C-alpha positions, -999 to +999 in steps of 0.1 A: -430+594+257-453+619+251-451+653+271-485+671+266-503+650+294-506+670+325-499+650+356-513+654+392-498+637+423-518+627+452-496+620+485-528+611+509-518+613+545-479+612+536-469+645+527-434+635+528-436+600+514-407+585+502-410+566+470-389+562+433-412+586+419-389+612+431-359+605+405-367+616+372-350+586+356-368+562+374-400+583+362-390+584+329-384+547+328-415+539+344-436+560+322-419+550+290-426+513+301-462+518+306-465+536+274-451+505+253-471+482+273-503+505+262-491+504+226-488+468+226-527+466+234-532+495+206-538+521+232-526+555+239-528+576+274-548+610+270-560+638+293-546+639+328-522+615+346-530+608+377-504+597+402-510+583+438-479+580+461-479+562+494-451+545+513-465+509+501-468+517+461-468+541+432-499+542+411-505+561+381-539+561+367-538+566+328-571+579+309-569+560+275-580+576+243-617+558+238-627+564+276-609+535+291-586+535+321-555+520+327-535+517+359-495+513+365-481+500+397-450+500+412-445+475+445-414+478+469-391+449+470-408+433+499-440+432+475-424+430+442-439+393+437-473+412+430-471+415+394-461+377+390-485+363+414-511+386+393-502+370+361-502+334+375-536+344+393-551+353+359-544+315+346-550+297+375-584+314+383-595+336+352-622+353+360-617+362+397-591+383+393-575+412+368-556+404+337-526+426+336-519+440+303-481+439+312-459+427+342-422+432+347-418+407+377-377+416+382-391+454+386-421+449+406-441+467+381-474+461+365-498+474+340-536+466+347-571+473+331-597+491+353-619+463+370-652+487+370-672+495+402-653+492+435-676+471+460-674+499+483-689+522+458-715+494+450-721+494+491-724+534+491-748+532+463-771+503+480-767+524+509-788+553+495-820+530+493-814+502+515-786+486+536-783+449+528-766+429+553-761+400+531-741+420+507-703+406+521-718+368+515-715+360+479-681+379+476-668+354+506-682+327+490-664+332+455-631+344+473-631+311+496-639+290+459-607+310+447-585+300+476-597+261+471-589+261+436-556+276+447-543+251+469-525+229+444-503+263+433-490+269+473-459+256+459-458+275+427-469+308+447-439+306+470-415+302+443-430+335+428-419+350+459-450+354+479-440+348+518-446+318+532-461+317+564-474+279+566-498+270+595-473+247+610-444+277+609-466+306+622-451+303+656-416+308+640-431+338+617-447+350+650-410+351+668-396+375+639-425+397+639-420+402+677-383+407+672-388+431+645-412+452+662-394+482+675-423+505+684-444+484+713-439+492+746-421+466+771-454+455+787-472+450+754-440+429+739-442+410+772-478+401+770-472+387+733-441+368+745-466+349+771-491+343+746-468+321+723-478+288+741-514+291+730-503+303+698-487+268+692-517+252+704-538+271+681-516+264+652-516+225+660-552+223+663-557+242+629-531+218+612-549+189+626-582+196+608-562+192+575-573+221+554-541+225+531-523+260+531-533+286+502-532+318+495-544+346+516-551+382+505-545+394+540-561+430+535-596+421+516-615+451+528-640+465+504-617+486+485-598+457+475-626+439+451-646+449+421-682+446+415-687+451+379-721+438+377-746+419+402-733+387+416-701+387+400-665+400+418-629+406+410-604+406+435-571+427+433-541+441+453-521+413+464-495+431+480-497+419+516-505+383+503-490+350+520-491+313+518-511+303+549-541+289+568-570+303+543-590+308+570-566+340+585-582+355+554-616+366+570-603+385+598-602+417+572-637+415+554-651+405+587-639+438+605-652+454+573-686+440+572-693+447+613-680+480+611-706+489+580-735+466+592-729+457+630-719+425+649-750+405+640-738+399+602-709+381+614-725+343+618-741+345+583-707+357+568-688+330+584-709+303+573-713+318+539-674+317+538-673+279+553-695+269+526-666+263+503-648+240+528-675+216+538-671+179+533-641+154+540-658+144+572-655+179+588-682+190+611-700+225+610-689+228+645-654+220+637-651+243+611-667+273+629-641+263+656-613+266+631-624+301+619-621+316+655-588+301+657-580+318+623-591+348+632-568+353+659-538+340+637-547+369+608-532+394+632-501+377+622-501+386+585-516+422+590-487+428+613-460+417+588-475+433+559-469+470+575-431+463+567-433+461+529-423+496+523-402+513+499-366+518+514-364+549+533-402+554+535-422+553+569-457+551+578-452+567+613-479+563+641-494+537+619-467+515+623-468+513+656-505+503+650-496+479+628-473+464+658-499+466+683-524+446+658-505+414+670-520+420+704-553+412+688-541+376+689-551+377+727-588+393+718-615+365+720-629+364+685-666+379+684-677+346+670 
């Protein structure tokens, strides 16, 4: 392993974050593995090595001779399925995801090419001239197409370790999330328990519509997809994913779009996303109703993902925010 590359470390809002990076033996092993992965593709690191440490991941940005960028990512045990899932997605839905240069599924490591311009950065650039409230429509159409294409692989994804949260089992998933929630006030916990009968009804309603469970990214905000060229999008960062009702995915991008463009964009984004799910005798009204129900249920996947941290790591007050996110189940969806 080369020792002439300068390293910078970014801990963000987590100055005391606990990750494996703190161990010299782990660093040597991980960086050596990454160097071998680069070499297998005729690549060699150069310049500055930028490390980003968070309770949920270790990211290392390598500048590569020739001007390219390659990323190493290490997942904690609860999301160690991501490298294997990423490799499988590159086979199942090529062109819509990153194709890893190397993966170590046992250790939760992956080596990934750079995907180009982040969608968030593309939106910021566009906003300097004109704000286009339709910007999220095409990414959501393409993402829904990816979800539909992945329906036949739902069982295979669970065998890779992707957590199952099937529509019919979401009440049990909810029970476990509430039981593991140690930060909510007693009144909030009581409100969640009182909500359970309605939750059961929502799940039964969604299951009756007959849309199969598939992959839910669970955190598809504008920093989780690339926009390398006009009209093309690449989805990445699957560490919060689960196999559940696809419409649960709409919650996060809808929040992101509403924050940037205002609530009036939501009906158009809803209908753009639902285009991929029409047919099979389902009416527009039924699909819209189902998306409204799944908007609530998406809060369960978000709450679960807050626990996918390195052993000993903490997210402090954000953990409380994640637990309180379950209360969004009771909020009336803005659609």
